C-alpha positions in Angstrom: -41.7 6.4 33.2 -39.8 9.7 33.3 -38.1 8.8 29.9 -41.5 8.3 28.3 -42.8 11.6 29.7 -39.8 13.4 28.4 -40.2 11.9 25.0 -43.9 12.9 24.9 -43.1 16.5 25.9 -40.2 16.7 23.4 -42.3 15.3 20.6 -45.1 17.8 21.4 -42.5 20.6 21.4 -41.0 19.5 18.0 -44.4 19.0 16.4 -45.9 22.4 17.6 -42.7 24.3 16.6 -42.5 22.6 13.3 -46.1 23.1 12.6 -46.0 26.8 13.3 -42.9 27.3 11.2 -44.5 25.4 8.4 -47.6 27.5 8.5 -45.4 30.6 8.4 -43.4 29.4 5.4 -46.5 28.1 3.5 -48.6 31.2 3.9 -45.8 33.8 4.0 -46.6 35.0 7.6 -43.4 36.8 8.5 -43.8 36.5 12.3 -44.1 32.7 12.0 -41.5 32.1 9.2 -37.9 31.2 9.9 -35.5 33.6 8.2 -31.7 33.4 8.6 -29.4 36.1 7.3 -25.6 35.8 7.3 -23.3 38.4 5.9 -19.6 38.9 5.8 -18.1 42.1 4.5 -15.5 44.7 5.4 -17.2 45.6 8.7 -17.1 42.0 9.9 -19.5 39.1 10.2 -23.2 39.7 10.9 -26.0 37.2 11.2 -29.5 37.4 12.4 -32.5 35.2 12.5 -36.1 36.1 13.1 -39.2 34.9 14.7 -38.7 32.9 17.8 -42.5 33.0 18.3 -43.0 29.3 17.1 -40.4 28.2 19.7 -42.2 30.0 22.4 -45.5 28.6 21.2 -43.9 25.1 21.5 -42.8 25.8 25.0 -46.3 27.1 25.8 -47.9 24.0 24.5 -45.6 21.8 26.6 -46.4 23.9 29.7 -50.1 23.6 29.1 -49.8 19.8 28.6 -47.8 19.5 31.8 -50.2 21.6 33.9 -53.7 20.9 32.5 -53.9 18.0 29.9 -51.6 15.5 31.6 -54.2 14.8 34.3 -56.8 13.7 31.8 -54.5 11.6 29.5 
C-alpha cells in the first residue's frame, strides 16, 4: 500500500512540475520556463539555471494531496 501511495505522489509531482514548465515554455513566461546556462571561459566554469517555482508548485500539490484530498479519494 505504501508503494502505491508513493507512486501516486511521485506521479502527481512529475505531472504538476512538467505541466508548469510546459506552460512556461509554451507561453514564454520567464518565471515558469526552464533555462540552463553553462559557460566556460578564462575565469572558469559558470552555470546557472532559473525558475524552481514549478518544482515548488509540484511539492505544494503533493502536500495538498497528502493533507486534504487524500481523505476523499
